[in-house]
Backbone as CSV, one residue per row, in Angstrom:
resi,resn,N_x,N_y,N_z,CA_x,CA_y,CA_z,C_x,C_y,C_z
1,MET,-15.034,3.607,45.494,-14.118,4.379,44.643,-12.832,3.585,44.427
2,ASP,-12.393,3.489,43.162,-11.127,2.822,42.849,-9.994,3.776,43.198
3,GLN,-9.275,3.450,44.269,-8.218,4.347,44.735,-7.110,4.525,43.709
4,ALA,-6.953,3.536,42.825,-5.859,3.610,41.846,-6.082,4.707,40.820
5,ASN,-7.344,4.942,40.433,-7.570,5.949,39.397,-8.643,6.970,39.768
6,GLY,-9.212,6.892,40.974,-10.194,7.878,41.406,-11.534,7.760,40.721
7,ILE,-11.812,6.622,40.085,-13.064,6.412,39.360,-13.819,5.253,39.993
8,ARG,-15.113,5.457,40.228,-15.921,4.365,40.772,-15.979,3.225,39.761
9,PRO,-15.866,1.986,40.211,-15.847,0.836,39.291,-17.099,0.788,38.419
10,LEU,-16.932,0.274,37.216,-18.042,0.102,36.287,-19.005,-0.961,36.817
11,SER,-20.259,-0.584,36.988,-21.265,-1.539,37.462,-21.858,-2.284,36.266
12,GLU,-22.534,-3.379,36.566,-23.165,-4.145,35.488,-24.236,-3.312,34.793
13,ARG,-24.973,-2.517,35.562,-25.991,-1.651,34.963,-25.373,-0.657,34.005
14,GLU,-24.247,-0.048,34.404,-23.569,0.921,33.540,-23.013,0.241,32.290
15,PHE,-22.472,-0.957,32.466,-21.965,-1.696,31.305,-23.088,-1.936,30.301
16,ARG,-24.272,-2.309,30.787,-25.405,-2.539,29.886,-25.760,-1.277,29.104
17,LEU,-25.687,-0.139,29.766,-25.994,1.117,29.076,-25.028,1.351,27.908
18,PHE,-23.736,1.169,28.156,-22.753,1.348,27.084,-22.894,0.259,26.023
19,GLN,-23.165,-0.950,26.472,-23.344,-2.076,25.553,-24.468,-1.770,24.558
20,GLU,-25.587,-1.272,25.068,-26.731,-0.957,24.211,-26.451,0.246,23.317
21,LEU,-25.786,1.257,23.867,-25.472,2.446,23.086,-24.539,2.113,21.927
22,ILE,-23.497,1.358,22.197,-22.512,1.018,21.167,-23.143,0.149,20.089
23,TYR,-24.015,-0.769,20.507,-24.698,-1.597,19.505,-25.640,-0.747,18.659
24,ARG,-26.400,0.114,19.299,-27.375,0.946,18.597,-26.695,1.880,17.595
25,GLU,-25.576,2.459,17.989,-24.915,3.454,17.146,-23.968,2.832,16.118
26,ALA,-23.251,1.776,16.505,-22.207,1.234,15.628,-22.455,-0.190,15.178
27,GLY,-23.499,-0.840,15.718,-23.766,-2.211,15.330,-22.818,-3.222,15.936
28,ILE,-21.954,-2.773,16.836,-20.945,-3.636,17.448,-21.527,-4.262,18.709
29,HIS,-21.504,-5.592,18.742,-22.011,-6.293,19.924,-20.848,-6.615,20.851
30,LEU,-20.865,-6.044,22.038,-19.847,-6.308,23.047,-20.359,-7.395,23.984
31,ALA,-19.716,-8.553,23.946,-20.119,-9.654,24.816,-19.864,-9.288,26.272
32,ASP,-20.511,-9.984,27.174,-20.373,-9.693,28.602,-18.922,-9.803,29.075
33,VAL,-18.146,-10.667,28.418,-16.751,-10.836,28.827,-15.910,-9.596,28.503
34,LYS,-16.467,-8.642,27.776,-15.750,-7.414,27.416,-15.907,-6.315,28.465
35,MET,-16.543,-6.622,29.576,-16.807,-5.600,30.584,-15.503,-4.977,31.093
36,ALA,-14.487,-5.791,31.359,-13.210,-5.253,31.850,-12.546,-4.401,30.787
37,LEU,-12.660,-4.810,29.514,-12.080,-4.027,28.420,-12.749,-2.660,28.333
38,VAL,-14.071,-2.648,28.392,-14.800,-1.379,28.335,-14.397,-0.480,29.492
39,SER,-14.299,-1.046,30.687,-13.911,-0.267,31.855,-12.539,0.363,31.671
40,GLY,-11.580,-0.433,31.227,-10.222,0.068,31.076,-10.107,1.154,30.028
41,ARG,-10.761,0.944,28.893,-10.612,1.907,27.791,-11.377,3.202,28.037
42,LEU,-12.546,3.101,28.642,-13.322,4.318,28.883,-12.815,5.084,30.103
43,SER,-12.117,4.415,30.992,-11.554,5.109,32.157,-10.632,6.239,31.735
44,ARG,-9.911,6.035,30.644,-8.992,7.080,30.167,-9.752,8.334,29.760
45,ARG,-10.910,8.159,29.129,-11.717,9.309,28.736,-12.328,9.975,29.975
46,ILE,-12.746,9.175,30.937,-13.342,9.727,32.160,-12.324,10.595,32.888
47,ARG,-11.105,10.096,33.006,-10.046,10.899,33.664,-9.755,12.162,32.872
48,ALA,-9.714,12.051,31.541,-9.402,13.217,30.708,-10.446,14.315,30.870
49,LEU,-11.684,13.934,31.151,-12.766,14.906,31.297,-12.953,15.368,32.745
50,GLY,-12.183,14.784,33.658,-12.295,15.175,35.061,-13.529,14.635,35.743
51,LEU,-14.088,13.541,35.201,-15.258,12.918,35.816,-14.812,11.819,36.784
52,THR,-15.765,11.283,37.541,-15.385,10.287,38.548,-16.189,8.996,38.467
53,ASP,-17.152,8.924,37.526,-17.940,7.690,37.446,-18.454,7.499,36.023
54,PHE,-18.850,6.278,35.719,-19.264,5.907,34.375,-20.650,6.432,34.026
55,THR,-21.504,6.610,35.040,-22.826,7.158,34.750,-22.722,8.585,34.235
56,SER,-21.891,9.380,34.885,-21.699,10.760,34.423,-21.121,10.773,33.012
57,TYR,-20.196,9.841,32.758,-19.604,9.793,31.420,-20.639,9.358,30.382
58,TYR,-21.476,8.397,30.719,-22.529,7.953,29.805,-23.442,9.132,29.441
59,GLU,-23.831,9.901,30.439,-24.686,11.067,30.180,-23.962,12.078,29.296
60,HIS,-22.658,12.229,29.501,-21.842,13.130,28.688,-21.839,12.662,27.227
61,VAL,-21.708,11.346,27.032,-21.674,10.787,25.682,-23.026,10.916,25.002
62,VAL,-24.102,10.584,25.727,-25.442,10.662,25.147,-25.750,12.087,24.704
63,ALA,-25.332,13.057,25.508,-25.524,14.464,25.136,-24.558,14.897,24.041
64,ASN,-23.555,14.065,23.780,-22.527,14.319,22.771,-21.839,15.665,22.982
65,LYS,-21.562,15.961,24.246,-20.886,17.209,24.564,-19.492,17.224,23.939
66,ASP,-19.188,18.292,23.238,-17.881,18.459,22.587,-17.543,17.271,21.683
67,GLY,-18.567,16.683,21.092,-18.328,15.578,20.168,-17.771,14.337,20.834
68,GLU,-18.111,14.118,22.112,-17.506,13.020,22.866,-17.855,11.644,22.313
69,ARG,-18.957,11.532,21.586,-19.327,10.217,21.074,-18.234,9.653,20.160
70,VAL,-17.649,10.525,19.345,-16.552,10.086,18.469,-15.373,9.608,19.295
71,PHE,-15.042,10.334,20.360,-13.905,9.954,21.198,-14.170,8.632,21.930
72,MET,-15.442,8.406,22.284,-15.775,7.133,22.921,-15.528,5.972,21.954
73,PHE,-15.957,6.128,20.699,-15.735,5.064,19.723,-14.245,4.895,19.435
74,ASP,-13.501,5.995,19.435,-12.043,5.895,19.282,-11.463,5.025,20.388
75,ALA,-11.943,5.258,21.619,-11.396,4.537,22.771,-11.775,3.068,22.754
76,ILE,-12.968,2.757,22.288,-13.474,1.386,22.379,-13.040,0.519,21.215
77,SER,-12.611,1.155,20.106,-12.291,0.398,18.893,-11.021,-0.417,19.056
78,THR,-11.057,-1.632,18.523,-9.877,-2.487,18.466,-9.309,-2.411,17.059
79,ASN,-8.058,-2.034,16.927,-7.451,-1.832,15.618,-6.214,-2.704,15.485
80,GLU,-6.324,-3.696,14.620,-5.201,-4.598,14.377,-5.078,-4.811,12.883
81,THR,-3.915,-4.561,12.327,-3.727,-4.688,10.892,-2.247,-4.821,10.588
82,ARG,-1.936,-5.125,9.340,-0.551,-5.142,8.868,-0.562,-5.118,7.346
83,PHE,0.574,-4.811,6.761,0.687,-4.819,5.313,0.514,-6.246,4.788
84,PHE,-0.202,-6.367,3.663,-0.432,-7.656,3.001,-1.000,-8.699,3.957
85,ARG,-1.873,-8.242,4.838,-2.552,-9.172,5.744,-3.415,-10.134,4.928
86,GLU,-3.464,-11.388,5.305,-4.157,-12.433,4.568,-3.636,-12.480,3.122
87,PRO,-2.359,-12.857,2.964,-1.687,-12.772,1.662,-2.338,-13.574,0.548
88,LYS,-3.048,-14.661,0.866,-3.669,-15.457,-0.195,-4.698,-14.649,-0.968
89,GLN,-5.330,-13.696,-0.306,-6.277,-12.844,-1.025,-5.558,-11.956,-2.035
90,PHE,-4.409,-11.417,-1.633,-3.659,-10.574,-2.563,-3.034,-11.400,-3.683
91,GLU,-2.651,-12.636,-3.384,-2.153,-13.522,-4.430,-3.251,-13.793,-5.453
92,HIS,-4.443,-14.090,-4.975,-5.576,-14.337,-5.874,-5.856,-13.102,-6.725
93,LEU,-5.852,-11.948,-6.088,-6.133,-10.708,-6.797,-5.121,-10.470,-7.907
94,GLN,-3.834,-10.641,-7.597,-2.789,-10.330,-8.564,-2.632,-11.406,-9.650
95,GLU,-2.943,-12.635,-9.313,-2.751,-13.719,-10.283,-3.978,-13.960,-11.155
96,ASN,-5.172,-13.767,-10.594,-6.392,-14.188,-11.289,-7.335,-13.060,-11.691
97,VAL,-7.146,-11.874,-11.151,-8.116,-10.801,-11.399,-7.500,-9.616,-12.126
98,LEU,-6.479,-9.022,-11.540,-5.947,-7.774,-12.087,-5.379,-7.905,-13.497
99,PRO,-4.674,-8.996,-13.823,-4.193,-9.106,-15.213,-5.339,-9.096,-16.232
100,GLU,-6.457,-9.744,-15.892,-7.616,-9.746,-16.795,-8.179,-8.346,-16.941
101,TRP,-8.315,-7.647,-15.819,-8.838,-6.288,-15.884,-7.896,-5.381,-16.673
102,ARG,-6.595,-5.551,-16.482,-5.621,-4.744,-17.236,-5.780,-4.993,-18.733
103,ALA,-5.919,-6.252,-19.126,-6.065,-6.582,-20.548,-7.353,-5.994,-21.116
104,LEU,-8.437,-6.071,-20.333,-9.706,-5.508,-20.796,-9.602,-3.992,-20.975
105,GLY,-8.945,-3.334,-20.052,-8.791,-1.890,-20.162,-7.892,-1.490,-21.317
106,ASP,-6.798,-2.197,-21.474,-5.856,-1.868,-22.551,-6.478,-2.109,-23.923
107,SER,-7.449,-3.045,-23.975,-8.104,-3.324,-25.258,-9.271,-2.388,-25.530
108,GLY,-9.636,-1.576,-24.540,-10.745,-0.656,-24.708,-12.095,-1.237,-24.327
109,ALA,-12.107,-2.471,-23.779,-13.378,-3.109,-23.414,-14.001,-2.480,-22.179
110,ILE,-13.195,-1.942,-21.287,-13.683,-1.255,-20.086,-12.880,0.028,-19.908
111,PRO,-13.422,0.996,-19.177,-12.658,2.217,-18.901,-11.400,1.896,-18.101
112,LYS,-10.359,2.663,-18.286,-9.086,2.438,-17.581,-9.127,3.164,-16.241
113,ARG,-10.015,2.669,-15.406,-10.231,3.296,-14.098,-10.565,2.224,-13.078
114,ILE,-9.861,2.224,-11.937,-10.095,1.273,-10.867,-10.414,2.048,-9.595
115,ARG,-11.521,1.656,-8.940,-11.919,2.303,-7.698,-12.025,1.247,-6.611
116,ALA,-11.408,1.512,-5.477,-11.400,0.558,-4.358,-11.772,1.272,-3.067
117,TRP,-12.346,0.510,-2.154,-12.706,1.046,-0.835,-12.156,0.115,0.229
118,SER,-11.323,0.652,1.108,-10.839,-0.065,2.276,-11.680,0.394,3.465
119,ALA,-12.724,-0.382,3.761,-13.591,-0.055,4.895,-12.950,-0.627,6.160
120,ALA,-13.061,0.097,7.265,-12.382,-0.295,8.507,-10.885,-0.410,8.255
121,CYS,-10.297,0.693,7.772,-8.904,0.685,7.307,-7.880,0.731,8.434
122,SER,-8.326,0.966,9.664,-7.419,1.025,10.816,-6.303,2.045,10.571
123,SER,-5.058,1.689,10.892,-3.951,2.650,10.816,-3.340,2.767,9.427
124,GLY,-3.997,2.191,8.413,-3.631,2.498,7.042,-2.873,1.440,6.260
125,GLU,-2.421,0.386,6.931,-1.635,-0.600,6.200,-2.420,-1.224,5.037
126,GLU,-3.708,-1.445,5.228,-4.496,-2.053,4.152,-4.647,-1.148,2.933
127,PRO,-5.109,0.109,3.075,-5.236,0.935,1.869,-3.900,1.220,1.188
128,TYR,-2.808,1.323,1.961,-1.510,1.537,1.313,-1.035,0.268,0.614
129,THR,-1.387,-0.916,1.145,-1.114,-2.152,0.416,-1.874,-2.154,-0.905
130,LEU,-3.150,-1.796,-0.844,-3.945,-1.706,-2.065,-3.346,-0.713,-3.053
131,ALA,-2.874,0.409,-2.542,-2.289,1.420,-3.409,-1.053,0.876,-4.133
132,MET,-0.200,0.136,-3.412,0.983,-0.446,-4.052,0.586,-1.447,-5.131
133,VAL,-0.348,-2.332,-4.804,-0.774,-3.364,-5.745,-1.399,-2.751,-6.988
134,LEU,-2.310,-1.818,-6.797,-3.020,-1.229,-7.931,-2.113,-0.322,-8.767
135,ALA,-1.213,0.412,-8.105,-0.288,1.265,-8.858,0.643,0.426,-9.720
136,ALA,1.031,-0.751,-9.214,1.933,-1.617,-9.973,1.236,-2.237,-11.180
137,HIS,-0.050,-2.576,-11.033,-0.768,-3.247,-12.110,-1.438,-2.285,-13.080
138,PHE,-1.748,-1.081,-12.612,-2.465,-0.112,-13.445,-1.699,1.224,-13.448
139,PRO,-0.558,1.279,-14.138,0.293,2.473,-14.078,-0.345,3.695,-14.728
140,ARG,-0.129,4.812,-14.108,-0.653,6.071,-14.630,-0.104,6.352,-16.028
141,GLU,1.157,5.963,-16.245,1.796,6.229,-17.550,1.067,5.512,-18.683
142,ALA,0.342,4.442,-18.355,-0.410,3.711,-19.379,-1.844,4.205,-19.487
143,GLY,-2.134,5.312,-18.811,-3.453,5.912,-18.928,-4.465,5.462,-17.900
144,TRP,-4.008,4.734,-16.855,-4.927,4.238,-15.845,-5.134,5.262,-14.722
145,SER,-6.344,5.257,-14.181,-6.684,6.072,-13.017,-7.031,5.136,-11.865
146,VAL,-6.409,5.364,-10.717,-6.671,4.561,-9.517,-7.165,5.474,-8.409
147,GLU,-8.295,5.123,-7.803,-8.841,5.878,-6.682,-9.126,4.919,-5.533
148,ILE,-8.710,5.291,-4.333,-8.928,4.449,-3.163,-9.560,5.291,-2.058
149,LEU,-10.678,4.821,-1.537,-11.292,5.426,-0.362,-10.909,4.577,0.841
150,ALA,-10.434,5.206,1.895,-10.097,4.510,3.137,-10.940,5.106,4.253
151,SER,-11.642,4.256,4.990,-12.531,4.763,6.031,-12.406,3.941,7.295
152,ASP,-12.808,4.551,8.394,-12.850,3.854,9.682,-13.812,4.600,10.588
153,LEU,-14.255,3.919,11.631,-15.086,4.558,12.645,-14.263,5.452,13.556
154,SER,-12.981,5.108,13.730,-12.113,5.812,14.669,-11.346,6.946,13.986
155,THR,-11.533,8.157,14.470,-10.770,9.284,13.930,-9.305,9.197,14.325
156,ARG,-9.038,8.551,15.459,-7.651,8.426,15.923,-6.810,7.625,14.938
157,VAL,-7.312,6.466,14.518,-6.530,5.664,13.583,-6.531,6.280,12.191
158,LEU,-7.589,7.005,11.844,-7.604,7.686,10.550,-6.502,8.736,10.473
159,ASP,-6.254,9.436,11.579,-5.163,10.416,11.602,-3.828,9.733,11.366
160,THR,-3.633,8.556,11.982,-2.399,7.804,11.774,-2.293,7.349,10.333
161,ALA,-3.392,6.839,9.781,-3.386,6.358,8.401,-3.107,7.499,7.425
162,ARG,-3.722,8.635,7.665,-3.530,9.784,6.778,-2.081,10.235,6.768
163,GLU,-1.420,10.159,7.921,-0.014,10.557,8.013,0.876,9.592,7.240
164,GLY,0.561,8.303,7.259,1.316,7.330,6.478,2.732,7.114,6.957
165,VAL,2.929,7.048,8.279,4.256,6.825,8.865,4.157,5.649,9.839
166,TRP,5.119,4.712,9.735,5.106,3.534,10.596,6.534,3.181,11.012
167,PRO,6.697,2.426,12.095,8.013,1.884,12.420,8.507,0.998,11.280
168,LEU,9.816,0.981,11.055,10.374,0.213,9.945,9.952,-1.247,9.963
169,GLU,9.859,-1.833,11.162,9.531,-3.250,11.231,8.128,-3.558,10.725
170,ARG,7.264,-2.546,10.638,5.924,-2.778,10.089,5.984,-3.104,8.600
171,GLY,7.096,-2.797,7.975,7.234,-3.051,6.544,7.844,-4.388,6.196
172,ASP,8.011,-5.267,7.174,8.666,-6.558,6.916,7.896,-7.415,5.919
173,ASP,6.579,-7.217,5.818,5.771,-8.036,4.914,5.630,-7.420,3.520
174,ILE,6.236,-6.271,3.288,6.180,-5.636,1.969,7.293,-6.214,1.098
175,PRO,6.991,-6.673,-0.123,8.054,-7.141,-1.017,9.149,-6.092,-1.152
176,LEU,10.400,-6.532,-1.175,11.537,-5.622,-1.116,11.519,-4.599,-2.242
177,ASP,11.199,-5.011,-3.471,11.212,-4.052,-4.576,10.127,-3.000,-4.412
178,TRP,8.983,-3.391,-3.853,7.916,-2.419,-3.623,8.261,-1.509,-2.450
179,LYS,8.918,-2.057,-1.457,9.327,-1.225,-0.325,10.276,-0.126,-0.812
180,ARG,11.197,-0.485,-1.695,12.138,0.495,-2.236,11.432,1.526,-3.107
181,ALA,10.398,1.095,-3.825,9.706,1.990,-4.750,8.700,2.897,-4.056
182,TYR,8.073,2.399,-2.976,6.919,3.099,-2.423,7.074,3.581,-0.983
183,MET,8.180,3.250,-0.308,8.372,3.695,1.060,9.670,4.487,1.192
184,LEU,9.634,5.541,1.975,10.803,6.386,2.206,11.312,6.133,3.616
185,ARG,12.603,5.871,3.726,13.193,5.588,5.035,13.504,6.896,5.756
186,GLY,13.128,6.968,7.029,13.335,8.186,7.804,14.780,8.365,8.228
187,THR,15.166,9.612,8.391,16.501,9.948,8.887,16.363,10.952,10.028
188,GLY,17.450,11.157,10.763,17.425,12.119,11.864,16.387,11.764,12.894
189,SER,15.484,12.700,13.160,14.446,12.464,14.169,13.460,11.379,13.733
190,GLN,13.448,11.056,12.438,12.546,10.031,11.916,13.265,8.694,11.692
191,ASP,14.467,8.572,12.237,15.214,7.327,12.099,14.418,6.171,12.708
192,GLY,14.425,5.029,12.035,13.665,3.887,12.516,12.225,3.872,12.040
193,LYS,11.877,4.825,11.182,10.518,4.904,10.658,10.536,4.894,9.135
194,MET,9.387,4.657,8.552,9.235,4.754,7.105,7.960,5.531,6.800
195,ARG,7.961,6.193,5.661,6.822,7.011,5.248,6.382,6.592,3.852
196,ALA,5.068,6.545,3.636,4.543,6.229,2.315,4.939,7.313,1.321
197,HIS,5.351,6.898,0.145,5.738,7.837,-0.905,4.533,8.682,-1.314
198,PRO,4.746,9.961,-1.627,3.625,10.815,-2.042,2.821,10.247,-3.212
199,LYS,3.465,9.482,-4.097,2.718,8.941,-5.239,1.714,7.875,-4.799
200,LEU,1.901,7.318,-3.600,0.879,6.436,-3.031,-0.202,7.246,-2.342
201,LYS,0.215,8.223,-1.542,-0.727,8.994,-0.746,-1.741,9.727,-1.613
202,GLU,-1.321,10.134,-2.804,-2.244,10.882,-3.659,-3.353,9.996,-4.235
203,LEU,-3.221,8.697,-4.115,-4.256,7.786,-4.597,-5.376,7.577,-3.582
204,ILE,-5.153,7.979,-2.325,-6.049,7.613,-1.229,-6.722,8.838,-0.627
205,GLN,-8.010,8.719,-0.388,-8.741,9.714,0.388,-9.278,9.043,1.640
206,PHE,-9.235,9.773,2.765,-9.632,9.216,4.059,-10.912,9.892,4.547
207,ARG,-11.773,9.081,5.161,-13.047,9.614,5.628,-13.569,8.761,6.783
208,ARG,-14.161,9.392,7.772,-14.805,8.651,8.852,-16.165,8.168,8.384
209,ILE,-16.385,6.861,8.442,-17.655,6.260,8.046,-18.037,5.195,9.063
210,ASN,-19.264,5.251,9.517,-19.825,4.246,10.414,-20.530,3.205,9.548
211,LEU,-20.014,1.982,9.518,-20.595,0.945,8.671,-22.002,0.566,9.082
212,ASN,-22.406,0.939,10.282,-23.760,0.629,10.741,-24.786,1.647,10.270
213,ASP,-24.340,2.752,9.676,-25.273,3.746,9.151,-26.135,3.127,8.047
214,ARG,-27.350,3.579,7.937,-28.260,3.042,6.917,-27.832,3.443,5.508
215,GLU,-27.162,4.563,5.374,-26.628,4.994,4.083,-25.203,5.475,4.307
216,TYR,-24.340,5.266,3.312,-22.952,5.687,3.401,-22.719,6.921,2.530
217,SER,-21.914,7.831,3.050,-21.612,9.063,2.317,-20.502,8.810,1.303
218,VAL,-20.748,7.853,0.407,-19.762,7.532,-0.623,-20.467,7.502,-1.967
219,GLN,-19.686,7.690,-3.012,-20.211,7.618,-4.364,-19.654,6.359,-5.022
220,GLY,-20.517,5.400,-5.286,-20.087,4.184,-5.961,-20.158,4.357,-7.464
221,PRO,-19.901,3.270,-8.179,-19.599,1.947,-7.647,-18.096,1.747,-7.430
222,PHE,-17.752,0.645,-6.749,-16.361,0.282,-6.514,-16.076,-1.078,-7.154
223,ASP,-14.890,-1.213,-7.712,-14.473,-2.490,-8.277,-14.022,-3.451,-7.179
224,LEU,-13.461,-2.907,-6.106,-12.953,-3.703,-4.993,-13.408,-3.069,-3.686
225,ILE,-13.947,-3.870,-2.783,-14.255,-3.400,-1.435,-13.632,-4.380,-0.443
226,PHE,-12.790,-3.863,0.432,-12.187,-4.655,1.506,-12.882,-4.288,2.810
227,CYS,-13.511,-5.279,3.428,-14.151,-5.072,4.732,-13.783,-6.277,5.584
228,ARG,-12.557,-6.284,6.067,-11.994,-7.487,6.673,-11.830,-7.340,8.186
229,ASN,-12.173,-8.432,8.867,-11.938,-8.542,10.303,-12.647,-7.458,11.117
230,VAL,-13.810,-7.062,10.641,-14.634,-6.128,11.408,-16.021,-6.708,11.656
231,LEU,-16.536,-7.513,10.717,-17.879,-8.059,10.874,-17.970,-9.066,12.006
232,ILE,-16.831,-9.556,12.480,-16.844,-10.467,13.631,-17.376,-9.782,14.884
233,TYR,-17.422,-8.443,14.891,-17.923,-7.702,16.046,-19.422,-7.394,15.917
234,PHE,-20.036,-7.780,14.776,-21.437,-7.477,14.521,-22.293,-8.724,14.764
235,ASP,-23.530,-8.522,15.192,-24.435,-9.665,15.253,-24.992,-9.912,13.851
236,ARG,-25.801,-10.964,13.705,-26.237,-11.371,12.369,-27.010,-10.279,11.654
237,GLU,-27.916,-9.619,12.358,-28.732,-8.586,11.719,-27.873,-7.433,11.220
238,SER,-26.976,-6.941,12.061,-26.121,-5.825,11.667,-25.179,-6.233,10.538
239,LYS,-24.637,-7.441,10.644,-23.729,-7.947,9.606,-24.433,-8.020,8.257
240,ASN,-25.650,-8.568,8.234,-26.383,-8.669,6.971,-26.668,-7.297,6.376
241,GLY,-26.968,-6.329,7.241,-27.206,-4.980,6.748,-25.973,-4.392,6.092
242,VAL,-24.814,-4.575,6.729,-23.567,-4.052,6.164,-23.262,-4.725,4.828
243,ILE,-23.354,-6.049,4.778,-23.051,-6.773,3.546,-23.970,-6.342,2.410
244,ASN,-25.257,-6.194,2.698,-26.194,-5.759,1.661,-25.832,-4.382,1.116
245,ARG,-25.465,-3.468,2.018,-25.126,-2.118,1.568,-23.839,-2.118,0.731
246,LEU,-22.854,-2.904,1.177,-21.603,-2.979,0.432,-21.821,-3.622,-0.936
247,ALA,-22.630,-4.677,-0.977,-22.885,-5.368,-2.243,-23.505,-4.431,-3.271
248,GLN,-24.370,-3.532,-2.808,-25.014,-2.589,-3.721,-24.022,-1.591,-4.316
249,LEU,-22.879,-1.430,-3.662,-21.887,-0.453,-4.118,-20.812,-1.067,-5.014
250,LEU,-20.918,-2.362,-5.300,-19.948,-3.012,-6.178,-20.328,-2.826,-7.647
251,THR,-19.314,-2.688,-8.486,-19.548,-2.729,-9.925,-19.994,-4.138,-10.309
252,PRO,-20.629,-4.317,-11.456,-20.898,-5.679,-11.934,-19.580,-6.453,-12.038
253,GLY,-19.511,-7.593,-11.367,-18.278,-8.365,-11.364,-17.256,-7.884,-10.357
254,GLY,-17.593,-6.840,-9.590,-16.672,-6.334,-8.572,-16.537,-7.306,-7.413
255,LEU,-15.488,-7.125,-6.612,-15.138,-8.089,-5.578,-15.226,-7.501,-4.174
256,LEU,-15.790,-8.300,-3.255,-15.840,-7.959,-1.840,-14.924,-8.920,-1.090
257,PHE,-13.998,-8.381,-0.283,-13.044,-9.168,0.489,-13.410,-9.094,1.964
258,LEU,-13.609,-10.247,2.588,-13.887,-10.327,4.013,-12.704,-10.965,4.731
259,GLY,-12.737,-10.947,6.068,-11.697,-11.588,6.846,-11.836,-13.101,6.800
260,HIS,-10.768,-13.810,7.161,-10.752,-15.267,7.012,-11.796,-15.966,7.884
261,ALA,-12.294,-15.302,8.922,-13.303,-15.904,9.802,-14.699,-15.362,9.524
262,GLU,-14.908,-14.750,8.363,-16.156,-14.037,8.097,-16.876,-14.558,6.854
263,SER,-16.847,-15.838,6.614,-17.535,-16.395,5.460,-19.031,-16.165,5.586
264,LEU,-19.726,-16.167,4.433,-21.156,-15.913,4.452,-21.834,-16.668,3.317
265,ASN,-23.144,-16.714,3.412,-23.953,-17.279,2.334,-24.143,-16.187,1.300
266,GLY,-23.191,-16.080,0.395,-23.144,-14.955,-0.516,-24.356,-14.789,-1.398
267,ALA,-24.984,-15.906,-1.822,-26.087,-15.800,-2.761,-27.218,-14.935,-2.218
268,ALA,-27.374,-14.920,-0.892,-28.445,-14.129,-0.291,-28.207,-12.637,-0.453
269,HIS,-26.984,-12.250,-0.762,-26.644,-10.832,-0.903,-26.338,-10.468,-2.354
270,GLY,-26.666,-11.338,-3.287,-26.319,-11.081,-4.680,-24.832,-11.236,-4.928
271,LEU,-24.170,-12.121,-4.150,-22.729,-12.329,-4.250,-22.442,-13.807,-4.483
272,LEU,-21.376,-14.079,-5.214,-20.949,-15.444,-5.480,-19.542,-15.646,-4.950
273,HIS,-19.285,-16.821,-4.410,-17.945,-17.112,-3.888,-16.933,-17.083,-5.034
274,ALA,-15.804,-16.397,-4.815,-14.829,-16.218,-5.892,-13.398,-16.513,-5.471
275,GLY,-13.168,-16.886,-4.218,-11.814,-17.118,-3.739,-11.820,-17.212,-2.232
276,PRO,-10.640,-17.154,-1.607,-10.554,-17.256,-0.134,-11.235,-16.083,0.565
277,THR,-12.450,-16.309,1.038,-13.346,-15.281,1.604,-13.412,-14.045,0.701
278,ILE,-13.528,-14.310,-0.593,-13.719,-13.285,-1.617,-15.034,-13.564,-2.311
279,TYR,-15.832,-12.515,-2.524,-17.148,-12.676,-3.125,-17.307,-11.701,-4.289
280,ARG,-17.875,-12.204,-5.383,-18.052,-11.409,-6.601,-19.507,-11.015,-6.766
281,SER,-19.720,-9.775,-7.196,-21.070,-9.333,-7.494,-21.654,-10.217,-8.584
282,ALA,-22.884,-10.668,-8.376,-23.521,-11.581,-9.329,-24.190,-10.839,-10.478
283,LYS,-23.954,-9.540,-10.570,-24.477,-8.790,-11.712,-23.692,-9.188,-12.960
284,ARG,-23.935,-8.518,-14.072,-23.206,-8.835,-15.298,-21.705,-8.690,-15.074
285,SER,-20.917,-9.427,-15.824,-19.466,-9.419,-15.650,-18.889,-8.065,-15.990
286,LEU,-17.689,-7.821,-15.470,-17.021,-6.529,-15.643,-16.853,-6.182,-17.116
287,SER,-16.554,-7.181,-17.955,-16.282,-6.909,-19.366,-17.527,-6.477,-20.127
288,CYS,-18.727,-6.717,-19.537,-19.978,-6.366,-20.208,-20.628,-5.117,-19.638
289,GLU,-20.034,-4.549,-18.603,-20.684,-3.443,-17.911,-20.598,-2.152,-18.699
290,SER,-21.504,-1.245,-18.401,-21.394,0.099,-18.947,-20.352,0.846,-18.162
291,GLU,-19.931,1.978,-18.655,-18.858,2.731,-18.008,-19.262,3.156,-16.616
292,PRO,-18.373,2.971,-15.625,-18.700,3.368,-14.252,-18.944,4.863,-14.157
293,SER,-19.617,5.240,-13.081,-19.834,6.652,-12.818,-18.511,7.410,-12.812
294,SER,-18.502,8.577,-13.457,-17.267,9.352,-13.516,-17.150,10.309,-12.343
295,ALA,-18.126,10.276,-11.424,-18.076,11.182,-10.279,-16.929,10.810,-9.372
296,PRO,-16.016,11.763,-9.059,-14.875,11.440,-8.218,-15.297,11.314,-6.754
297,LEU,-14.408,10.746,-5.950,-14.628,10.752,-4.517,-14.709,12.195,-4.048
298,GLN,-15.540,12.447,-3.069,-15.646,13.801,-2.546,-14.321,14.217,-1.934
299,SER,-13.974,15.473,-2.115,-12.761,15.990,-1.486,-13.005,16.215,-0.013
300,ALA,-11.894,16.453,0.737,-12.024,16.681,2.173,-12.911,17.878,2.454
301,ALA,-12.882,18.867,1.580,-13.670,20.074,1.799,-15.153,19.813,1.651
302,GLN,-15.499,18.697,0.952,-16.914,18.410,0.710,-17.507,17.508,1.771
303,ARG,-16.665,16.962,2.665,-17.158,16.023,3.656,-18.073,16.705,4.663
């Protein structure tokens, strides 16, 4: 018994059980060196439930008592993000892609509608970055519609993202004019914090989605899909499955953004290299496509 926390230490056998469960359910491969991480993060859940060992907790999770499986994934998930993370991708998007799409829409060649999905959105900095970029390039006053789906495996970080509140220093990477336009500075009890402007929040819908699921509860297609810095936790088989599913949800000419360490052989997935770890759907170009599906993202009540 670990006298420090009253929990028997995680055995190698118990680690294997969690390792297999997490891979089977989420496609995430936890290397053997992650044993201490798993022990530390799951210990908090074990104490919260009044249990004393990992075997009892494993049985609790497998039975999914009180929805514990979700809480286990919340505890095990690593969430790291920031506004305008991997800036070269956003530079490419704003300099080489969005102006063309804006011109096509304004000329009537394509519908004036942009749909984006921030998969593995963590605490929200990525979808709110997307919201700022898309709102600036496709203004509602000019007849444009912008829809953003933000999803994650962890309900804990989704709650943070949905709230849209961060310490002021988290906004250091936001261009000053956009920070003034899209972020509200807190006062009183909220001093030292900033909140996303309601005109940004109304563009985003949040939903829990497991990327390892065989089908996603989303309605495509999407012009932009961001799935960055998450596939590094998947083995090759799981990664290929995720990429194939995401590729099928892109509009013709739509773009998939991966993390800087997640390059792939895009042609095998019907994708072509288009920029710094950016891949374009190899279907017909955006300017030649038929009008995207007009079905909106499901509301929270429909989830």
